[in-house]
N, C-alpha and C positions, 0 to 999 in steps of 0.2 A: 511742580515738575522735577524730576529726578536729576541729578547732576551727571555727565557722561563721563566716561573714562579719559575722554580726549579734553574735554574741559578742566577735569582734575590735573592732568598734566600740564595742561597750560598755566593754569594757576600756580602751579609747584614749579614751572621753569623759571619765574622771574617775580621780583618783588613790585614790577612796575606798576603804576599807578591804573586805576581802573580806565581812565581816559587814553592811556599807550596804549592802544588795541595792538598796534605793531609790535610794540616792545614785548609785549605779552606772548609772541609766538614763542614756540621752542627754538634753540639754538641752530640746531640742523637747518630749520626753515628758513631763519633769518640768513644764515650763509649762504644758503643757496639763493635767496633774494640779492644777496650783495655779489654773489658770482656774477650776476648778468650787466653790473655795472662796470664802467672804468675804474681801474685800481684808483685812482686817485680819488674819484667820489666815493669809493669803498672807505677808505683812510679818512674821509670828511667826517663820516657818521660818528666818529670816536667823541665828538663835541654834544652828541644828541642827549646822552643821558649815561650816568656810572655803568649801566649793563652794556651799552654800546663801546665802551672805551676800548678793549680787546679783541672784539668781535673779529675785526678786519684781519687780524694776524694769523687767522687759522682758514680764511676763504680759500676753498680750494680750486682758485682760478685768480690768474692775472691776466689783465687787458690794459697794455700801455700803449699809450699814441693813438687811441682810436679817432676816428674822424669826428672833426668838431673841436678836440682839445687842443688847446693852445698853451704851451708853456714859456713863451717869448724868446727863447734860445734853448739851442741844444745843451748849453751848459746847466741850463735850470732844469731840462729835463732828465739830464744825466744825474744832478744832484738828488733829484726825487728817488730815481731807481735806485741809488746807493743806500738812502736811508731806508727805501722799503724792503729792501733785501737784507740788510742790516736787523730791522726791527721784526720782520714777519717770521712767525713759527714755521720752523721747515717739516710743514706737515706736507703729504704728498699734494701734487697737483693733478687735478683732471684735465685741467685745460689752460694753456698758456698763448695768448694771441699778442704778437709784438708788431707794432706799425709805426710808420714814419710819415705821417700826412703833412706836418710842418714844413715850410720850405725855409731852409736856413741858408745863411751866407756860406759861401766855398769854404772859409776858413771853419766853420762849425759842422761841416759834414762828417769829418772824421771823428768826431766827439759823438754825433748821433750815432754813427756805426757802430762805436765802441759800446755803447751801453746796450745796442741791439746784441751784439756778440755775447756780452755778458749774460743778459738775460736768456738767451738759448743754451749756454751751459748750467744756468740755474736752474732752468725748466727741467734738462734732461736730469741732474743730479737729485731734483725733487720728484722723480718719477713721474714725469707729466705724461699724461695719455695722448693728448691732443696738443699739436703745436703749428701754430700759423706764424708766419713771418710775410709782412708786406711793406715793401720799399717804394715810397712814393719820392724818389731822389732822381735828379739828373744822371746818378750812374748808379751802378748795381751794387749790393752790398756782397761781399766775397766771404764765403764761408769755408776756405780752403783747408783751414787749420782746425776746424772743429770737427773733432770725432764725435759720431752718434753711438753711444754705447748705453743700450737701455733693455731691459726685459719689460718694459712697460709701456712704451710709445706704441700707440696703434694707428695713429693718422698724422701724417704730416703735409703741410701746404705750404709752398714758398713761391713768392710773385716778386719779381723784379730782383732777383738774386742769380750772384754766380757761384757755381758750385764747380770747384776744381778737384782733380786728383780722385782720392779715395773716398771722397765724401758721400757719393752715392752708392757705395756698397755698404748695405745694410743687414750684413751675416751677423752682426751683433746687436741687430733689432727683432728677436723671433717672433715678437708680437705685432709687428707692423702689417697693417692691411690695406691702407690708403695712403697713396701718394699722389700730391698735384704740383705738378711744376708751371707756373703760368708766367710767361714774359722774363723767363729766367736765360742765362748764357751757360752752357754745359759743355765744360772743356774735360771732359772724363773719357776712360776707354769703356767703362761700364756702367750700366744700371743694374744692380744686381739685389735680390731677395727671394728667398725661399717660401716667405708668407704672405706677401702681397698678392692681393685679390682684386685691388682697383687702381688703376695707373690711370691718370688724365697729363698729359703733355700737351700745352696750347701755346701756340705763338712763341716758340722758344727758339734760340740760336745754338746750332751743335757747332762747335769750333775746333775739336780734336783733328789730329792728323789723319786718323783713319775713321771707319764709322763707330759710332757709339754701340756697343752691343746691348741689347736688352734682354737680362735673364731672370724670368720671374714664372717659374713654371705653374705657379697656382693660381695665376691671373683668371679671374673671371670676366671682367669688364675691361677693355683698353679703348682709350681714346688718344688719337694722336692727330691734331687739329692745326695745322698749319705751323710751319718751321722754315728755318733759315740753315742752309747747309746741305750737308749730304744725308739722305735717309739712315736711319739708326736700323742696325740689324735686329731682327727679333727672333730669339731663339724658340724651339718649339713649346707649345702651350697645348695641352691636351683638355684643359678645363674651360677654355675660353667659351663664355656664354653669348658676349655682344664685342662687337670690335667696329670702332667708327675711325676711317683714316682719310684725312684730306690732306692732298699736296697740292700746293699753290706756287706761283712762279718763284718764289724766292729759294724752292727746293733747287740744287744743283745737278741733280739726275736728269739732265735732258740733252739733246745730241744737237749740235750747233748746226748739223747738216742734215737735219730732217729725218734720221734714222729713228725709227720707231722702236728698236730693239736695242739700242745704245752700244752698237758695235759698226761704228761709220767707218773704221779703220785709220781715221787722220789723228795723228800726235796732237795736233793742235786743238783739237776737240776736247775741253776740259772733263766735259762729264762723262764721255766714252772712255778715254784714256785712264781717269780715275777709277771707273768702276772696274777694267780690266786688269788693273794692279792690286786693288783691294778685295775684289768679289769674285777671283779666279775659282776658288773652291768652296764659295758659300752663297747660298740662297739667301737672300736680303729678309723679303719678307713673307712670301707664300707658305713655305714650312713652317713658320712661326704662326700663321694664321690657319694651319690645316685642320685644327680641331675646334674651329669657329662654327658656332651654331646659327648666327645671326651677322651679316658684315656687310657694311657700307663703306664701299672704296671710290673715292671722289679725287680726280686728278684732270689736270690741263692735259689737253691732247697732246702735246708735244714733249711730257714726260713719260720716260721710257721705265720707270723703277717697277711696274707691275709686271710688264712684258718681257723685262730682262730676266725674269725668275721662270717663264714657261718651260725653259729648257730643263726644268728639275722634274716636271710633268707631275707637281704636288695634286693629290686627291682630296677633295674637301670632305670626306665621308660622314661629317655631322651636319654640314650646312642646309640649313631649311629654310631661310630667307635671306637674299642678296639684293642690295642697291648697288648699281654701277651708273657713274657718269659718261660724259662724251668721251673719254679715252677707250672707251669699248668698242666703238665702231670705226677708228682709224685703221689703218694698216690690214685690210680687208677683214675687219670686224674680227680681230684677232682676240680681243678681251672677251668679248660676247661668247665665242665659239669656243675659247678655252674654257670657260667656266660652267658652261652648261656641258660640255664633254667630262668634265673632273668633278661634277656635284651630283652623285647618284640619288640622292634623297631630296633634293632641292623642290620646295613647294611652292615658293612664291619669288618671283623675279621682277625687278622694278628698275626701269631705265630712267634716268633723268637726263633729257639731251636739251643742249642749248647752246654751246658757243663753238660747235664744229663748223667748220668750213668745206664747201663742195670739193675743194681739191684733197681734203683728208680722208674721202671716202670713196667707195666703191662708185664709179659713173656708168659702168655698163653692167648688164644685168650678168652676160656670160661670163665675166671675170671671177665670180664667185662658183668654183667648182671643185667641192671638197674631193680630198682623196679617197676618203673612205665615208660610208653612211652610217650614220649613229642615231639611235634613239634618245632623247633626252629623259630625265627622270619621269617615271611612271607617278610619281607623287605629285608632280607640278600642277598645280589648280590655278595659277593665275599670272599671267605676265602682264604688266602695267608698264605703259611707254607715256611718260609725261614730257610733252616737246612743244614748242612754240607753234609749230604749224606741220600737217600731214604731207611730207614730200617726198623725193624719192628714197632717201635714205630709210625712213620709215618703211616703205615698200619692201626694201631690200631685208631689213629685219624681219617682217612678216613672212617674208617667202624663205628666209633661213630657217625659222622657227618650226615653220609648214613643212619644210624639207626633212625636219627631222622629228614630227611626230607630234608637234604641238597644233591642236585645231584652233581656227579662227575664233570660236567662242571662247576660248580662252584668255585671248589676247583683249585687253582693254587699252586703246588708245585715246590719251585725254590731251588735246592740245590746250595748254594753259600758260600763264606766267612761271617764270622761272622761281623754284622754290624748293627747297632739300626736306623730304620728309624724313626726319631723322628718326632714330631708334630713342628710347625715353631716357636721354642722357642728362636731362633738366636737373635732377636731384644732384649731379657730379660738377655741376658748375662752379 
């Protein structure tokens, strides 16, 4: 049997014995294997054989504090990190993952946070392309003084981190494509990036005095899934392919006097008075979403953030698929009517109805009298209504759609248990 070129390369790569088959692999492949290990385990391979002694020094990934690792104390972990960074070759990093999964006494938490901030700076200096920071502590790591200046960073994921000031200004990160913020506290005026294509904000706290502005004109995918505080202001995005937005009770954009458009006129209503002060000349959401092709807008009925923007008469000229929840049926079905009026090429409409109350919706058939008749998109192929039961509200919806040119055969009513049929964001979690 003739020797292949790959066999010859393996033999040339190492003088390892014939019994050490892993050690016979090329250096590049061994470093790829070591890259998948926690960094402490990668360092430990130095005792396996002479050839392994320095391989760990040029591994293109760092994984510190992964789940299951135990160092005994924050000081022991910090000591390991110090030695690792001192002895490692300063070769470029493809990936850096920094975790804090151990529970330390209060006195050690500051020590644990010091090594995490040190690693962030080191990763950026080594041209890391992917950076993940995940804090599992009683308080959040604050990165207010860390500046991200990198021509190489493409993906940044932060969990349980407090970001303050200009940290989320990524004008000095021209290659950044993916930003994921989960369980973070955001005290910043702006999240800005010219290159960002994928933005996920999940269960965060917005705590700045005004609305945090999101300026990311190259976004293709946006997920804003549950937050505390006032809704961020989304600047226009022409390239947005998919957007998922869910507003829950922790959102502060609600009227305490049951006005569904956020203008009850009472100075004692924090939601309405705040919106009048900060949003007089700004459209908060709808202008930013106007270029979206696929949109899911899910909100509690008493939150007015979507309806407040109706006055801007934003058109959704690219919108093809739309999912709305209970908020679209309150206030004389204003949300439903607005979107079917302003979506000229809409092909599929899904209504997920669950928590509305009788007092929120129209009770009398004659109460819906549109000032002007219009026909919905001629492209509309299907309206799917998912609900607990077929009641008067559903009948009103069917009548509204029929009045505006949607035949009954295009309306599919599905009594079912509550469940959101989200778009395919699973890969972004």
